[in-house]
N, C-alpha and C positions, 0 to 999 in steps of 0.2 A: 504494500500500500504506500502510495506517495504521501509524504507529509504535507498538510496544508500550511500556507503561510501563517506564522504566529504560533505554530505548534512547538512544544518543547521536544527537541530532537537531540540525538547524539550521533557523532561521526568519529571514525577512527582514521587517522592519517599521520603523515609526517609534518611536523611543525617547522615551517621555514619562513624566513623574512620575505615579504613580497616586495616587488619593485617599487611600489608606492610607499615604502617604509612602514607598512603595517605588517600583519602576520597572516599566514594562510596555512591550510592543510593541503599537501599534495598527496597523490596516490590515495585519496580519501575514499572511504566507503560512502554510499548514498546516505544522506541523513535519515535516520529512523526515529520514529516516535518513541519517546522514553518517559521516565518518571523522574521526580526530584530525589528519589531514594539514592543514598550513597551507594557506590559500587563496592561490592564485597571483594575479598581477595580472589575468590573463585570467578567472579565476573571479570576481573582484570586478567586473570590467567586465560580465560576463554577469549577475551578480546585480543590478547597478544598473539593468538594464532590465526586471527581473521586474515583472509587473503587481501592483498592490496587492492584498493579500488582504483577507479579511473577519474574520479572527480578532483577538481580544485575548488576548495571552499575558502572564501574570504572570511576572516574572523574579525568581529567587531568587539571592541572593548578589551583587547589584549595589548598590553603596552611593553612589559619587560619580563618575558617568560624565563629569562636566565638560562639555567642549565637544561630546561626542557627543549630548547631549540635543537633541531636536527635529530630529534628522537620521535618515536611513535607515541602519540597521545590520543586520549579520548576526550573530546569536548562535548559539553552539554550546553544548550542554550536555545534561544528562540530562532526559529527558522525564518529567514528573510529571502524571498526569491524574486529576482528581477528577470527580465527577458533573457539576459545573457549570463547572469552570475548566480551562484549559490552562496549565500552568506549565513553565518550563524552569529547572533548576538550572544557572546559567551557568558555563561553564568558559572561554569566550573571547567577545569582542565586538569587531567591527571596523566601521569606517565603510565604507559602500558608496556613499552619495550624500548630498551636502549638501542640507539643507532638505527635509523630508518633502513629498511631493506636487508637487515642482517638476520 
C-alpha cells in the first residue's frame, strides 16, 4: 500500500549529505506506514537485513547527524510527496547498520 501524504512513515536507506546541503537517504526503501512505537532490538536486526531500495528520499529537519552519516539508518516521520520528490519530515532516526552497502 502506498502511503498517503501526511502519513507517519519509515524508510531505511543510506544517510548522505545532499547537494543542496541538506540530508537524504539513498538506496532507500519505499516509505511504509508505521507507528510512533520505538523500535525494538529485534526490529532493528530485521531492518539491517532489508534489501537496498531504489529511492532517494529528501529529509526535512535533519541538521547535524554526526556519526550517522554514511551509515544505514531508519527514519520515521511525516510523508511529504511532490510531483518529483519523496520527502520525509523526520521525527526520529536510528542506526541500523554501519557503512552503507557493506
